[in-house]
Every structure is written in C-alpha cells, then in structure tokens.
N, C-alpha and C positions, 0 to 999 in steps of 0.2 A: 649343692643346691643352686639353681640359677637365680640370679637377682638382677633387677634393673635399678640403676643408681642415677640420681639426679644431683647436680651441683648447683648450689645457690651462691652466687658471687663469682665474678670472672676476673678478679684481681691477680696479683703477683703469684699467690700460693696456688691458684687454681691449676696451673699447668703441672705442678708437682703432684697434686692429687690425681690428675689424669694419668700421669706416668706410673704412679703407684698402683692405680686400679687396673692398668693394662696387664699387670703381672699377677692379678688375683684370679684363679680359676673360677669359671661360672659367673663372672660379673660382666654386665654390659652397661656401658655408660649411655643412658638415654639422651641426655642433653643438659643444658645449662639455662638458668634464669638469672638475669641481672637487671637492675633498674636502668642501667645504661646499656641499651640494646646494641649500640655500636661496639662497646667493649665485649659484649657477649659474642657478637659475630666474629670477632678476631680469634676466638678460641678454636674455630673450625668445627665446633659441635653443633648439634641441633639446638636452636634457640627457642625456648618456650616463652609465650607472651605474658605469663603470669606465674606466680608461685603456686597458685591453686592448680593450674593446668599441669605443672610439673609434678606436683605431689600426687595428682590423680593417675599418673602414668608410671610411677616408680614405687619401689617398696623400701628404698633406703635413700636418705638425703644427707649430703655433706654440706654443712653450714660454713661458708667461706667468706661471709660478709664482714665488714668492720664490727668490732665487739658490741657496739651500741645496738646492732640489729640482731644479735644472736638469739635473744630471748624470743622476740616476736616470730622469727623464722622457725626456731625449734618448736615452739608451741603449735604453730600452724601445721608443720610437718607431722608432729605427733597426733594432732587432732584428725589428720587425714589417714592415720594408720601406718605411718612410715617410721622405721628405725632411723636414728639420727647419730651422726658423728659431727662434732662441733670443733672448729679450730679453737685454740686457746685464746682467751679464757672461756670457760663455759658461759659466763655472763658477767655483767659489771656490777651485780648486786646479789647478795646471798639470798634475799627473798625471791628474786627471779630464778635463781638456781633451784630453790625449793619448789617453785611452780612447775619447772621443767621435770623435776623428779616425781612430783605427785601425779602429773599427767601421764608420765611414762609408766608408773606403777598401775595406774587406773586402766591404761590401754594394754598393759602387758608387753610393752615395747622396750627395746634396748637403746640406751643413750650412753655415749662415751665422748671423751674430749681428747684432743691431740696434744698430749704431753710427750712430744716426739723424742726428746732426748733420753727418756727412760729406755727407749728401744734402740738408741745408738749403739753400734757394736762395742765401742770402748766402754760405755756405761754398763752395758750388759756384762761385759767381761769383768769389770770392777766389782759389780754386785756379786757375781759368782765367786770371786776371790774372797770377798767379805764373808759370804755364806759358808765358804769352806774353812773359815777360821784363820786365814793367812795373817790377818792383821790383829787378831785377838778381838777384844771388845772395842767397838767404835765409839770414840768419845767426842770427836769433832770433825767438822767438814767445812772447808773454805771453797767458795765459788768465786773465781776471778774472771771477769769478762770485760773486755774493752770493745768498743763498737764505734761505728760511724753510720750516719744516715745518708741516703742519696742526696746530692747537692740540691738545694732549694732552687727551683727554676723561675721563681717569680709568680705573681698572681696570688690567689687565695692560699693561705698557709696550709701545707699538708698536715696529716694527723700528728706526726711527732711534735709539732709546735703548738698544737691547739690547747693543750692542758699541761700544767706543770708536772703532774704525776704520770704523764704518758710513758717516759722512759722506764719507770719501774713497772708499770702495767705491761709494757712490751717485753722486757727481759727479766724483770723480777719474778714473773710467773715461772719461767724455766728454772731459775735459781732455787726458788722455794720448793718446787716439787722434787728437785734433785736432793736438796738437804733432807727433805722428808723421807726419801727413799732409803737413805743411809742411817737416819737418826730417829725414825718413827714420827708419830703425829706431832704437829706443831702446836705449841702451847702459847707462844707469844712472839711477836716481832717488834723490835724497836729499831728506829732508823734515823739517820742524819743525811742531809743533802746540801749541796753547795754548787755555786756556779763559778767555774774557772775559765770559761771561754773556749773550750774545745769545740763546741758547737754553739756559737753565740745566740742562735735562735731558740735553744733549749733554755727554759727557765732554770733548770738545775742539770748539770752534766757530770756531777760526781755523787755517787750514792754509796752509803755504807749501812748495812743492816746486821743486827745481831738476832739470830733465830734460836729461840729456846724450844727444844724438842723434848720428847719423853726420855730419850736416851743420851742426850748430850747437847752441845751448843754448836751452831753453825754460824759462819760469817759469809756475807754476800758483799762483794765489791764490784760495782758497775761504774765504768768510766768511759767518757767520750773525749778524754784527753790523753790517756796512756797509749803509747806506741812502742813496739809494733802491736797490732791487734792480737788479742789473747783470749782464749777460752779454755780455762783449766779448772780442774776439780782436784782438791787436796783432801784426802781421807786420812784421818789420824786415829790410830788404834793403840791398844796397850802393848801390842807385839810388833808394830811396824806402821809405816805410813805409805801411802800410794799417791803418786802424781799422775793424773790423767789429762793429757793434752788433746782436746777435741779437734782443734784445727790441724795439728800435725799428725794426729792419729797414732799416738804411742802412749805407753805407760812406763813408769819407773817406780820401783819399790825400794824402800829403806826398811831394814829389819833390825829388831833388837836381838842381840846375840850374846852368848856367854864369853865372847872374846874380850880382851882388854879394849878400853874405849878408843885408843889410838888405832888399833887394828880394825875395830868396828867402823870407825869413820872412813878409813881407807876402803874397806869393803863396800860400804854404802856409796862412796863417791864413784867407785867402779860400776856399781849397779846403776846409778843415775846415768852414767855415760853409756852403758850398754843398752838401756831401754830403748832410746831412739834408734840406735844402730840395728837392733833386732826387729823392732816393730815397724819402723817406717818403710823400709824397702818393699816388703810384701803388701803392706796396706796401700802404698802409692801405686804399686803394680796392679793391685786389685781394683783401684779406682780407675786407672787408665784402661783396664780391660772391661770395665763396666760391671764387675762383680760387686763393687762398692759404689753406690750411686750417691749423687747429691741428695741431701735430706734422706739418708739411708734409714734413720730412725722413723721417719714418716712412712716409708715403704713398709718397714717391719710392723709398725703399729697398725696400719690399715690391713695388712694381711692377717694379723692376729684378731682384729675386730671382726673380720668376716669369718674366720675360723670359729670364733666364739658364737656368732650368730648361728652358724650351721650346727654347732654342737649343743645349742641351747644353754650355754654357760655364761657366767658373768663377763662383762666386757673387759678389755685390757686395762682401762683406767676407770675406776669406780667413781660414782657420783660423790661418795663421801670424800674421796681424795680431792676431786675437782672443786667441791664446795669449800673445803678447808683452805685450799690454795687461793681461791677467790676472796675468801674472808680476809686473809692476812695481806694479800696484795692490795686490796682496796683500803685496808686500814692504813697502810703506808702511803699509797698514792693520794688518798683523799686528804690526809694530813698535809702532804706537800702542796696540794691544790689550795687548801685553806691558807697555808703560809704565804703562798704567792699572791693570793687575793688580798691578804692583809697588807702585804708590801705594796702592791699596785694601788690599793685604795688610798695610800698616802700621797700618790702622785696626782697633782692637779695642774691644769694648764690655764693660763690667763686667756681672756678673750682676745687681748691684743698684746703683742710682744715686739720689741724693736728688732730683735735678731733671732733667726733660726740658723743653727750650724749643723749640717749633716756630717757624718763621720766624726762626731764629736769625741769619740773614745780613741780615735787614732792619734798618731804623733802630731800631725799638723793641725787637725781639728781641735785637739785639746789645747794646743798652744794658742790658737785663735780665741778659744773660749777664755783661757787664762787672761789674755790681754784685755778682752772686753770687760771681764769682771774687775780687773785692776782699775779700769777707767770708770767703774761704777755703773756699767750698763747692765740691763736685764737681758738674759740670754736663754733661749730654749735649745736644748740639745737633743738631737734625734739619735737614739742609741738602741741597741738590741738587748742590753742588760741594764738592770737598775743600779745606778752608781750610789755612793754615799751621798747624803744630803749636803748641799752647798748653798750658802747665801747668794742670792742673785741669779741662781740657775734653776730652771725648771726642765723637766724631762718629758720627752715624747717617746714612748716605746714603740719599736717596730723595726721592720727590715725595709731597705730601699726597694726591694722587689715587690713589696706589698702596696698596691696603689691606694688602698683605703688608709693604711697607716701613714703613708706619706702625705696624703691629703689632710688627715687629721693634724699632722705636725705643722704643715704649712699654713693652715687656717689661722688668721690673726697676726701673722708675721709681716713686718714691714719690709725687711730685707732678708733674703735667704743666701747664706754662704754655703755653697755645695762643695764640700771637701771629701765626701764619702765616695769610695770606690773599692773594688776588690783588689787585694794586694797579693793574693796567692790562689792556687787552684787552677782548674782547667777552664775551658771556654764556658761551661755551664755556669760556674761561679762568677766569672767576669761579665758574662752577658746579663745575668740576673742583677748583680749589684751595680755595675757601671753603666751598662746600656739601658736596661729596663729601669734601673734606678733613676737615671737621668731623665728618661722619658716621663717617669712618674713625677719627678720634681718639677720639670718644665710644665707639664699639664696642670699640676696643682698651683703653680705660680700664676698661670694664666687664669685659672678658674677663680682663684681667691684675690686677684688684683694686687699681687705683690709689687712693691715699688721698684725693686731691682734684684736681679740674681747675679751673684758673683760666682762664676763657675771655675773651679780649679781643674785645669787640664794637665797636660804633660808635654815636654819637648819630644817625647818618644813618638809622637804622631808624625814627625817629620821624616823625610827621606834621607837617612844617614848614608846609605850605601851609594846612592846615585848622585847626590849633589856634590859639587866641588867648591862652591862659594861658602862664605861664613854662614852658619846656620842662624837664621833670623825669622821674624814673623812672616817674611815674604818667601821663605823657602817652600818648596813643594811638599805636599803631603806624601806620606809613605804609600807607594803604589802597590806594594805586595804585603798588606798587613797580615794575611793568613800565615805567611812564612816568618814574619817577625815574631809572632807569638800572641797569646790571648790578651796580655796586658795592652800592647800597642793597638791591636785591633779594636778592643773595647773602648779605649780612650779616644781613638780616632772617631768611632761611631758616636760616642757621647758628645764630643765637641761639635760634630756636624749637626746633631740633634738640637743643640743650643743655638747654633747659627741659623738653622732653618726656622726655629721658633721666633727669632728676632724679626724675621721678615713678616711674621703674622702678629707682631705687636709686643713680644716679650722685650722688656728692658733688661739688658744683660751686659756683663763684661766677662771676657775669657782671659784667665791668667794661665800662662804656661811656665811653671817653674822648671828649672833644670834639675840637677841632682841635689836634693835637699839634705842637709846634715845639721846636726845639733839636737840637743835634748835627747829624746828617745831614738833619734835616727843617727846611727854611727857614720863616721866618715868612711870607714873601711867597709865597703859593701862588695858584692860579687862583681860590680862594674869596675872595681879597682883590682881586687884579687880575692881568691877563695882561701880560707884558712884551712890548713892541713896540720893539725897539732901545733907545733911551734913554727911551722913553715907557712909561707904564703905562695899559692899557685897563681901565676900570672899567665893569662892567655895572650900570646904575642910578645912583643918586645918591651911593653910597658910605656910606650911613648904616645899612647892615646890621651888626648886632652880631655879633662873632665869638666862639664858645664856646672860647676858647683854654685850653690847659693845657700847662705846661712838661714836657718829657720826663722830667726827673729826678723830678718829682712823680708822674707816671704810674708810673714804676718803683717809687717808694715804695708806691703803692697796690697794685701787683702783689704785692710782698713782704708787705705787711700782710694781703692776702687769703690768701696762702700760709700765713702763721703764725697767723692769727686763727681763731676758732671757726666762722665762717660757712661753710656747705656745703650749704644747702638751695635753691640756685638763685637766691639773692638778686641783685638788679640794683643796682649802684652806679654812679651817673653821676659822671664825673670832669671837673669844669669849675671854673675859677678864678672868684672873685668879681668880678674885673676883666675885663670883656668889652668891649674897645675896638671902635669901628666901623672899617670899611675905611678911612675917611678919616684916622682917628687913626693907623693903622698906616702909611699912605702918607706921612703927615707926617714919618715917620722917614727917608724916602728923599729923594733930590734930583732924582728923575725928574719929567718933566712928565706930568700926568694928562690922559687923554682919556676922556670919559664917553659912554656910549650910554644915552639915556633909557629908563626902564622901559617906558613905553607902546609905544615902538618895538620893544623886545624882545618884549613880549607879542604885539604885532600880527604881527611877523615869525615868531614861533614858531607862532602859530595858522595862518598862511599856509603854513608849511612842511609841516604835517601832511597835508593833502589832496594836495599836490604829490608828496611822497615815497610816500604811500599808493598813488598811481596807478602807481608802478613797484614796488610790493610791499615797500616799506621803511618802517620806523618812524622818525619824525623824532627825531634826538638833541637837537633844539632846540625841543621842544614847549613850548607856553605853560605847561603844568602844571609842567614842569621849571624854567622860569624863575621861576614863582610860588614854587616851593619854595626855589630858590636865593636869591631876593631877599626872602624873608619876613623881616619885622622882628620878631624875637622876643627875649625875655630868657631866661636860663637859670639853673637852680639844681640843686644836688644835695641831695635830701631824705633820702637814705639814707647819706650819707658818714659820719655819726656811727656807724652800725652797724659800719663798718670802722675807726672811730677815725682817719679820714683828713681832713686838710686840707692844702692846698699848703704845703710847707715852703719852697720857693724862691719860687713865685708868678710870675705873668706879668710884672710890672714888672721884678723882679730878673732874670728869665730873659731878657727883652729886652736889658737892660743887659749880661748875660753874653755873649749872642750878638753884640752890637755890638762888645764888646771883642775877641771871637775872630774878628771879620770874617766872621761867618756870618749876618748879619741878613737878607740878601736873596739 
C-alpha cells in the first residue's frame, strides 16, 4: 500500500529515519517540519511551514523532536488522522502516554515507539536462542553500557546537561526494554547514581539499577567513566549464559554440561574465545558491504511498522510496553532530579565575595583555594560538580563555556583568579573551556566591575622551535599554533583575549607558569618521559631543559599578583633558576630508560603529515611539533621583580618534599 510520510524534527536521528524509509516499499517521504526552518532546509527534503500543513498532506508521521514535544506532536498528528511512529521515549509522563493511547483508539490509528535495539540483529538472534531453550529458564539479565556525549561547544547547555536525570532518560530506556524482553513485565526498579567526573557537566555519570521483573532480576549499569566504550547484554539461564556484544557484533555462549567442572570451564573458555572469531568477520564484512547498516535495528523496526500497517496488525512495539518503560524510566530519572535539586538548594552565594577562583577543582586552582582559606579569606569556587561542604568556601556551579553561569559566578567578586582551562581533549574542548571560557570571564569582569583579573596563562604560548635566546616574557609568540596542538593554540588565544581587554579598561595581570609540579601534579610528565610499565620512554637524548616551577611558588605569585599594584596587562613568567634536564629528573627514578633518536622522530613526524593528510586529518606527530617539544632552550623571568616574586621553596626543595610525600612520579 502506498503511503506518504512526514517527519517532524530535523535533528541528528532524522537522517537515519530517512535512510530507513528509503528501503521500505510503497513509502514516499513527503517532507519535514521543524521549528528551526534552517535546520529543516539542511535535510534536502521539502520543508513544510507548519505541523498542520504537514499532517494534512501525509498519512504517517514520524515524531523525531526532543522528548518534551513528543506528546503535543503525536496528539496533533493523530487528531489529523495520521498513524504515528515516535522516537523513544513515547512521552515524558505516563498520563501523556495514556492520552496518546486513548486518541489512537478513538481514531482507529496505529502508534508505536522506536525501541530499536529490540530489532538489532544480535538481540533478535539472542531472543531466538532463548525461545529455542538453549539457556533453559532465564533468571537474570545484565545490561552494561558506557557512553560519552559530544563535546560541549559553549553557549547554552545542550540537553544532556539540563537535567540530572537525562542520562537515564537517554540510555536507561534502552536498558529497561531489553531487560523486559528477556524477563517479562517490569514490576519495580530501584537505582543509585553518583558523579565521578567522567563527564563533569553531568550531574550524575554513574548509574546502577536493579530491575525486578515477573521472571527474574535484571541489572543496568550505565557509565560515562568506563573505557573502552561498551554495549553488552549478559543473559543468565538455568542451562547456560549468553554474552551479546552490540558494538563488536558477536555473541558467546557458556553452557552447563555433565562434564567434570574443570573440563566444563575449559570448554566454556574455548567457547568464549570462538564467539568473536566466528561472528565478527562476517558481521564486519556485512557492515562494510552495506548489508548491515548503522542503526540496523531502526531500519528493521521501521520496516516492521509499515508491514503491520499494511496487514492491519498490532505494531512492533505495543503501547503497553512503551508506557511501562516510560513509567519506570521516569521513576528513576525524577528521583535523580529531586536529589540534585536538594543538593543544589543548599548552595548559596553571597552578594559580595573577595575572591572567585575558576578551575577550582583542578590541581592549581584547588591549591590557590587552600592557601586563601588558610589565610582566613572567603572564596567562591567556580566548579562543574558539587564538592563536599567546606568552611569559608562557597560554590558557583557551571561550565566556563556557559556565559550565564560565568556571569553568575563573577557577580559580586572583587578579584577573579582565572585558573580554569581545558587540559585534555581536542580543539572543541579547548576552544570551549579555554578560549570561550576566557571570553566569558573577561566579559563578566568588565560587566560587573571586578577590581582585578589574575589570568593564569602558560609558557607554551611562546615560539619554542624558532627562538634561540633564553625564553622570557619578551620572546615571540608561537607563530604556528595550529601545528603545536590544541592546548597551545587555545592558551595563546586566551592570553590575547585578556591583553586586548586591558586596552578597553580591564585591570589584569597575566602569569605564565612553566611546568608546574607538586601536590596533584607529578614531576614525571610526558614532557619528561612516558611510562611503559617499568620503563621510561624518552623522546630524544634527554638533554632538553625543563622550565620547572613548584606549585607552592606559583600560588605565592598568584597572591602577590592579587595584592600588588600591577593591573595593566603585565606578563610575568614563573620559572625557577634551576632548570634540570630530562635525564637529571629521570635519575631520581629507578626505571630503565628507552630512548628514541631525535632524527628518527623528525623523520617519522614528517612522513606522518602527507599520510594523514591523504585521509583528511592533521598529524598529531608532525615534525614541527617534535621540533618544538625537543627544542633545547634556557629560561628566565625578566619581569618577576615587578611582582616582587622569586621562588620561596624552589625546585630542589620541592623535589625533596614530593619525594618525602611519595608523589615524585
């Protein structure tokens, strides 16, 4: 039967619905409607000016909007006589689900929801094995899923970070309907959640749920910390168990046998090893040939939905199933939302505060906060997660990339110490936290009349490869920051943002520490050597001098910058007079050293550039990057006297202190 289909919502999942519909006989995609007409235009489909105009021209609507709009869109489509397929979840409230069901029954229309993993080839195969009795009676199911969200790019927070319960709403849905498929209707779900920092913008990034079903117990483990990324299903029966790996596309079975236990263990170990060897090659080949598609479960579910429409049969996912999953997903997610609201309700900010420290959970930021608190000062910490309560410290929650959160944190502060920056990730992460974060801090300082900004920059902004003189405040900036890496590029742009703002009235001091060590920052970093088990891998001959500075001395400089008269954008380089070589630092360890010759590195870096350029990527190991990292330079601070700063502890005493504390490497 010929059907005209309309899509509502032109976000990420839209293109996969389009591809799936292209494979369904008799289906024509009429077009798309989205409240963002520019986004709708990018789909290449006919764009409808309103939901009503789309519904008037089609007989099936796919609801691909954010979940908060599912109910309104589904009800309007049903009221206009359209069958409806809704992206998971059906709605965000059981009462709304019931409204959708009542209207569908009243109009004699079909509604289903995209529980796509039920139609994944590996899940379908596992269900078939269970129905065939291979595992006996199923008594338990574990769903293990680790994930990561796209990097936050700054600006208004995207959906994953807007509510504490979002991660469970997002992935818990899939886990619950999978558990239900193997263990029958869900009777209750109890859950725990925690924040460990895998994604610092998530209120909770570790989730554990116990799912009580009619036929057994299920466990759900969702993590934004565990690596490598995993998506596995473990099915436990009275006669065997099954491991289903959805990412790697294989299954392995362990069976209960009449053999002696030692022989059974050996047999099952062999079965575990054979599963990937047997399953993966044909599945990978099928994926490469296009027989298995990305989101294959979605393709199969959509095809089944249209077959059920043509045959006048029940849809592939019933509303009873969908509503049950919504009920227990929301039970957990709303409890997490309440928990987070209760925690954040205890956070209050003073109208005025002497100090705001950004990056206050980092190694340097926390050391600055500790020193201020020791002196009896009141401090506001800008952080992404709620820390334990502490006398003299108040918290402003938010991300540096969020201008509203930064403005809220800066309001009422007399001095801002900006120590926050990205320390890992690609350009997106560094641009958001370091570049946009500094823009937001500077704008807020100007808006709220802050007395002074102390900006913590880095010596990495300097031209290491080209300069031949001692590296100082007067050395030239890095001329090729794109090739040096995201950290250098972002730190350079951030420092220039501060210096430009000084010309428009910002009172600021720029501090450029060298390689900080001490406390949570080890002396032995990749700039010295890379650890390979009991060995240390050194790039080059190990004679590169290190611009070390002890963390306590950096904190001294920060506080002297706060209290001193400098405020005209002066740059103060923080480096100790003693700059040991890599080899001198490695002599403090007992590990064996393995060296890679400089010329081999330069040759390999140069070779990597055209090879990676051929696939559209920039080499992270370019010759220029190695030349910069292995440049043999000396260092000095020509402006430290302006700050009246000199190392109080020093590198030698700092190394001794870290050795005594067991934190040297």
